C-alpha positions in Angstrom: -0.2 -0.2 0.1 2.6 1.9 0.6 4.3 2.0 -2.7 0.9 2.9 -3.8 0.5 5.9 -2.6 4.1 6.9 -3.6 3.1 5.8 -7.4 0.4 8.3 -7.0 2.6 10.9 -5.8 4.8 10.8 -8.2 3.1 10.5 -10.7 0.8 13.9 -9.4 4.8 15.6 -9.7 5.5 14.6 -12.9 5.3 17.5 -14.6 8.4 19.0 -11.8 10.5 15.2 -12.0 13.1 16.9 -15.0 13.5 20.0 -13.6 13.8 18.9 -10.0 16.2 16.0 -10.5 19.3 17.9 -10.1 18.6 19.7 -7.4 20.5 19.1 -4.5 21.0 20.7 -1.0 23.6 23.2 -1.0 25.3 21.8 3.0 24.8 18.4 2.2 24.8 17.5 -1.3 21.5 15.5 -0.2 18.5 15.3 -2.2 16.4 18.3 -2.5 12.5 18.6 -2.0 10.3 16.5 -1.6 10.2 15.2 -5.7 13.4 14.0 -5.4 13.4 12.4 -2.3 10.4 10.1 -3.1 12.6 9.7 -6.6 15.9 8.9 -5.0 13.4 6.3 -2.3 11.7 4.9 -5.7 14.7 3.8 -7.6 18.3 5.4 -6.2 20.6 3.6 -7.9 19.4 5.8 -11.0 18.8 9.0 -8.7 22.8 9.1 -8.0 23.5 8.0 -11.3 21.8 11.4 -12.9 22.5 13.1 -10.3 26.2 13.0 -10.9 25.9 12.9 -15.2 24.7 16.4 -13.9 27.5 17.2 -11.8 29.9 16.5 -14.1 28.1 18.0 -16.8 28.0 21.2 -14.5 32.0 20.9 -13.4 31.9 21.3 -17.2 29.8 24.1 -17.4 31.5 26.6 -15.0 35.4 25.8 -16.3 34.8 25.4 -19.8 31.5 26.8 -20.3 30.7 24.2 -22.0 26.7 23.0 -22.5 26.0 26.1 -22.2 21.8 27.0 -22.7 20.1 29.9 -24.3 21.6 32.1 -21.8 25.5 31.3 -23.5 27.6 30.2 -21.5 28.8 31.2 -17.9 31.6 33.7 -16.6 35.1 31.2 -15.9 37.6 32.4 -13.9 39.4 33.2 -16.9 36.6 35.1 -17.8 36.2 37.3 -14.5 40.1 38.1 -15.0 39.7 39.9 -18.6 36.0 41.4 -17.9 37.4 42.8 -14.5 40.4 43.2 -14.9 40.4 47.4 -14.2 38.8 46.1 -11.0 40.6 44.5 -8.1 37.1 43.9 -6.2 34.6 42.9 -9.2 37.2 40.3 -10.2 37.4 38.6 -7.0 34.0 38.6 -6.7 33.6 36.7 -9.5 36.5 34.4 -9.3 34.6 33.6 -5.9 31.5 33.0 -7.1 32.8 30.7 -9.7 35.4 28.6 -8.0 31.9 28.2 -5.0 30.1 26.6 -8.3 32.7 24.6 -9.4 33.6 23.4 -5.4 29.6 23.0 -4.9 29.5 20.8 -7.4 32.2 18.4 -7.4 31.5 18.0 -4.5 28.4 16.6 -4.7 29.4 14.8 -8.0 31.8 12.6 -5.1 29.2 12.1 -3.4 26.7 11.2 -5.8 29.1 8.8 -7.6 29.6 7.4 -3.6 25.9 7.2 -3.4 25.8 5.8 -6.7 28.8 2.8 -5.7 26.3 2.2 -2.5 22.6 1.5 -4.8 24.9 -1.3 -7.1 25.5 1.6 -9.5 28.6 1.0 -11.9 29.9 5.2 -11.7 
């Protein structure tokens, strides 16, 4: 009965599943939000594989500007240094932000890889 209820809840939130699939808590890299918790409980191996792939993609996005969407590539550390060469305060803010994003995605990618292995995945 519990599993049927969980499936019904997932079906109700089906429109939100894809958009929320990469949401991880910043402090722990755990699933963030009801939808992700349900997805992780229903198929933990698939959930963590998806998170690992998302994290790898996001590291490439922030380090190299690869895989940008409609808004274009993000500023990389190199871009921060070029765009703000005359303003050291803005340059440091930009560099800190980019490095923070890269660190978050690397940390959460390592966590997702570990959780994938613990749930029987070949990660």
